[in-house]
N, C-alpha and C positions, 0 to 999 in steps of 0.2 A: 449343584454348582451355582455360585453366586453370579448375578447378572452384572456385577461391577467389573469393568475392564481396567480402569485406572482409578486409584484412590491416592490423593495427595493430602497430607495433614501437616499444617503449620510449617510449610516449606519456606526456607530462607537460604539465600546465597549471597555471601559477602565477598567483595573483592578489595584488595589493597591497591590503591592508586598512588602515583607519584613516588613510588619506592625506587631506590637506587639499585641497579643491577650489580651485584658483586661477583667476583670471581670465585673459584673453587676454594673451600676452606677445609682444613684438616679438622679432626675431632678436637684436638687441643685448642685450635683457633676458636672453634665454636664455643667450647666451654669457657675459655678466657673472656670472649666477647660477652657472653651471657652474664658473667660475674661483674665485669667492668662497666658495661653500658649504663646501668642506673646512676653510678657515680659520675660518669662523664656528662650525662644530661643535667644533673644537679649543678655541676661546676659551670656549665655554659649558662644556665639560668641565672646563677649568682653573678656571673660576669656581664649579664645583660645581653647576651647573644641570642637572637631569635633563630629558631630552627629553620633551615631551608626546606623546600618542598621535598627534597630527597630524604630528609631526616625525620619528616613527620610520618606518623603511622596513620595516614588518612585512609579511610575505608568507605566503600560504597556498597549499599545493599541493592543488588540488582533485583532480588526478590525478597519479600518480607511477609511472613504470616499468610502464605497462600494455601488455601484448602479448597479442594474440589473433588467431585466424583463424576466419572464418565461411565455410562452404561455400555454394555456390549452392543455393537451395531449402531451406536450413536455417532453422528457427524457434528463435531464441535468446531466453530470458528473462533479463533483467538485474535483479537484486534487491539490496536493501541498505537500510540505515537512511537517514533524511533526512540530506543532506549527505555521502553516501558518494561522490558523483561521477558518478552515473548520468546525470543530465541534461547535465552538462558533456561526457561522452563522446559523447552523441548530437549535441550542438551542434557538436562538432569534426567528427564524421562527416558532418553536414549542411552543413559549410563555413560555418556561422554565425560561429564563432570559430576562431582559429588556435591550434595547440598551442604551448607554450613550448619543448618539446623532443620529439624523436621524430617519427614520421610515421604517417599513416593513408592507406591506399590503397583506393579504392572503385572497383569495376568494375561499372558499370551505372547506369541512371537511378535517382535517389533521390527518393522521396516521403517527406516527414517531417511528423509532427504532434507538435510539441513543446510549444507553449503557445498559448493563445487568440490568434488573429490572426496567427500566424506565416505569412508569405508572402502575406498579403492587403493590398490597398491600401484604406484606409478610405473614400476618396472614390469608389471604383468600386463598381458594383452587384455583386450576387451573380453575375449572368450574366457580367459582364466579368471578374470575378476567376477564374471557372472557366476562361475562355479564356486568361487571363494565365498561370495556373498550368500549363495544358496546354502552352502555348508554351514556358515555362521548362523543362518536361520534354522538349522537343524533339518534341512531337507535332504532326501536321498538323491543320489546321482541320477537315477531314472526319472525322478520327478522334475529335476532341473532340466534334463534333456527334453522332456515333454514340453517345457515352456521356452526352450532356447530360441527356436526360430521366431516365435511370437515376439520375444524381447528384442531380437536383432531387427526385425521388420519395424517395430514401433520406434526404435531409436534411430533407424535409417543409417546404420553404420556397417552395412554388410561388407563393403569394400575394405573396411578398416578393423574388422573384428579381431584379426590376428596381429594387429599393431599394438605395441605398448601404449597404454593410455596417457603416458607422459607426453606423447606427441599429439594428443587430441586438442582441439580447440575447446574453449569454455562451453560453446554450444553443444559440441559432441559429448563432452563430459556430462552435461546436464541431461541430455536426451537419454544417454545410457543409464545414468544414475536413477532417473525417474522410472525408466522401463524396468530396471531390476527391482526397484522398491515396490512397484505396483503389481508386477506380474508374478513374483515369487510367493504370492499369497500370504503375506504376513497377516496375523489376526488384528494387529494394531498398526496403523499407518500414520506417521508423523511427517507433515510436509510444511516446510518453511517457505518464505517469500522467494526462494531461489528460482522459482518458475519464471520470475521476471527476467532472468538472463536469456531465456529462449525467445525466438521470434514469435510473431502473433499466431501463425499457424500452429506452431508447437504448443503454445499456451492453450489454444482451443482444444487440441488433441488431448493434452494433459487433463484439462477440466472435464472433458468427456469421459476419460478413463476413471477419474475420481468419482464421477457420478455412477459409473458401473460398479466400482468398488463399494460405494455406499449402498447400492441396491443389493449387493451380495451379502449385506449384513455385517460387514467388517467395521471396526471402530476407526474413525479418522479424526485426527486433530490437525486443523488447517490454519496456519498463520498467513495472513495476507493483508495488504493494503487495498486490494481490489474488493471494495464493499459489495459490488454487484455479484461477484462470484461467491462471496460469503453468504449473502442472502439466498442465492440460487442453490448452493450445495449443502448448506448446513441447516440443521434443525434448531440448534441452540448456539448461543454466542457468549463469549466472555470478553470483557473489556479490562485491559491492564493499564495502569497508570502509575509511574514511579515505583514499579515493583509490586504493586498491590492490586487485588481484584476490586474494581469499583462498580462493576455491574455484571450480573448473570441473568439470562433470560432467553427468549427466543432470538433467533438470528436477526430478525427485523428490529426487535427491541434493542438489541446490542448495538446495531448500526446506528440507530437513533440516539442512543446514549453516547456513543463515540462522537457523533456529530456535535452534540450539545457540549461535550467536553472540549472539543477543538474550537468551536465557535465561542466558547466562554472566554478564551484567551485572545480573541480578536473581534471580528464583526459580530454584533448581535442585532436583534430585530429593531433596535432603536438607532443603530448607526447607519443603516440603510445602504451605505456605499463605502468601500474601503479600497484604497489604491495600494497595490503591491509594487511600489517604485523600485524595490531591489531587483525586480525582474526586468526592468526597462533598460536594456543594454543599448547604448547609442550606436548608430551605424556611422563610422568615420566618413567624412566628406560627402555624406548623402542626406540623411534625414534624422531628426530627433523628435521623440515624443515628449512634449513638455507637460501635458496635463490631460486628464479625462474628467469631463464634467457631466453630471447627471441632472436632468431637468424633468420634473413631473407636474402633473396637473392636480395633485392632491394637496390638501391643506397642510399636512404635516411633512410633506416632501417625500413620503414613502412611495416607491413604485408599487402599484396595485394591479391585480388582474383585472383586465377590462378597461383600464385607464390609459390615457396617452402618456408617452414618455419620449424624451430625447437624450441622446448621448453624443457629446462633442469630443472630438479628438483634436487637441491643440498641438500642432506640429510645426517644425521649422526645417527648411532645407538650406543647405549651404551652397547650392548651385541650382540653376533652373532645371526643373524636372517636369516632364510632360506625361500625360496618360496615366496618372496615378489612380490606383484603385484601392478600396478599403474594405475590410470585413471585420465583423465582430461575431464570435461564436459563444453561445451560452451553454455551459456544461453544468450538470449536477455534480454533487459530491461523489456520486458513483462513477464519475468519469464518462457519463453518458451525454452525448451531444443532444441538447434539447432543441435548439433553434440555431440556424446559421443564416446570418444576414451578410450581404455583399453587394458592392456597387455593380458587380457583373450580373446580378439578378434584378437590377433596377433598370427597366427599359428607358426611363426618362433621364437617367444619369448621364451627364455630359462632362467628361474629364477635361480639365483645362491645365495650363501650365502653372506650376507653383514655384515661387522663389521667395524665401524668407518665411515669415510667420503666416499660418493659415489655419482654418478650422474646418475639419470634416465633420459634418453633422448627420447623425442617423435619427430620423423621425419615425416614431411608431404611433400610429393613430389609436390602436387598441392593443395593449400588451396582453398576449395570450398565454404567458407562462403562469403555471399554477404557483400557489404560495410555497415559499421555501428559499433556500440559498443557492446562488448560482455563481460560478466562476467565469470570468470573461477572458477570452483569447482575442487579441487584436492583431490583424494582419494588414500590412501595407505592401502593395504589389504594383507592378506594371504588367497587366495581363498579357500572357503569351510571351513575356520577355524575362522577368525575374521576380522573385520574392525578395523585396528589399528588407522587410523586417517582419518577424512573426513573434509576438510576445505572448507566451502562455501564462495564464493566471495573472494578467495585467491588472485586474481588479476583481472585487468580490461584491455581489449585490444581493440584498434581501428583497424579495417580492412579498408584499402583504396580501391578505385576503381582500377580495373585492366583491362587488354586487353583480358582477357580470353574469353569474349563473342563474340568479333569480329562482333558486330552488330551496333557499334557506340553509343549505349545507355546502359551503364553499369547498371546492376540490383543492387538495394539496398534492405534493410530490408523491405521497403514498398511493394516490389514485392514478396519476399520470403527470407528465412533465409539461404538457402544453394542450391547449384546447384550440378550437377554431370557430369562426363565425359560420353558422350553418342554419338551415331551416328544415323542419319536418312537415309533412302534410299527409293526410289520409284521404284517399278517394274511395267512396262507397259505391257499390253497384246494387241495383235493384234486382232481386232474384225473381 
C-alpha cells in the first residue's frame, strides 16, 4: 500500500465573477443565444459601446497549478491571507466542488469541517445527523453507536440531541460538526478556520482533540490563521498566495515565510513603526487618539533589545476627564501577548484631569523584547469605572537586535518573546 494519502497534480479552480444571473431558459433559447451572441457583441463593439460588468466574461483563478503530496499520518498546516485559495482547496479535496483543471487523488475516508452546517440536514435531529454522517463515511451502525455518547458529550448538546439542527445556534452547530468529524474516525481529516466560531474553551478542546487525532496516525489538513496552533499541531506547512503555493517546508518555516509575505506589503525592518489609523475609531464626546510617536536612543531610530524607548499617545478630550489610565500591550504575530504595560502597574503614576490636548508618555529604560515584529494594542480607561477606548492593532513595531545579551548570538522571537534583567552567581563549598 502506498504511503501517500493525498496527491494533487496541477490543480486549478476558475470562477466566473460579475456575471448576470439569468432566469430559466428553454433548450431553444439556449441554442438561439449561442448562435446570436457573437454577432451581438461585434455589433456593440462597432457601435462603440463598452460592455458592462454583467456582460464581461471575467474570471478568477482561486487556485492555479497547485501540486502537492501528503503522506499518511502527516499533519499539514495550510496558511495564507484571506482569498489565497485555502478553503477552495479543501472543498475540492472534500468533493464539494470540482476542479477546473488538474486532479486530486484521495486515499481513505474523509471527514471534513469546512463551514457551519456542511454535511448536516437541517430538518434532521442531532442524533439523526450523527448516524447520517457515519453512514456517509461507510461506518456500520454498531460502530457509530459505540462512538455516539462520546460525540454528544464532546459537543455538549445532550439536552438538544433530539432537536432538529435548524434550531441550533452557530456555536452548537460547530460543536456537533467537529465532534462528528473527529470522533467517527475518518482516515483523513480536513479542518477549516471554522473553529474560530466557537468560544475559547471550545477551541482549546478542539485543538486537544486534533492533537489526539494526529497521535493516532491519521492524516490532517489544518487551515488556520492561528499561527501558534499551526506550529504546535503540524509537522509541515504550506503557504498559499493568490491561488498558488509559494512555500512548502516545516511548520515553523512556513509560518516564517507567511510572516515575511505579509510584512512585505507593509512594515519592514527599515520602517520601524507603522500606524494602523484605520483601527482608530473615535469615541464621541469623550476622547480622540490623534497620534502615536516612537522615540528611541539608537542612531537609526530603530528600537533595539536592551536600549531605551518611549511611546507617546497624543490624545484630545472634548470634556474634562479625570482619573485617566493608559495601557499598551505588545503582541507577537502568533497573537501571543509578550508584554503588558499599564499605568495601573506604575506605583508612581499620578492621574490628573485632562481637558483638550495631552500626551501620555510610556518610558522604557531597557527594552526587553527580542528581535522581531510586534503589534501594539492601546487602551484608555478610567480604572474600576469604564474602558473608554481599546484599539487593537493600533500600531506595528519592529524591534532590532541589540547588544544586551553579550553572548554574540542575539535572541529572536524564535527563542523567546522577552528577556529580563537578572544575575547569576555560584557559591562553592569546601568539601
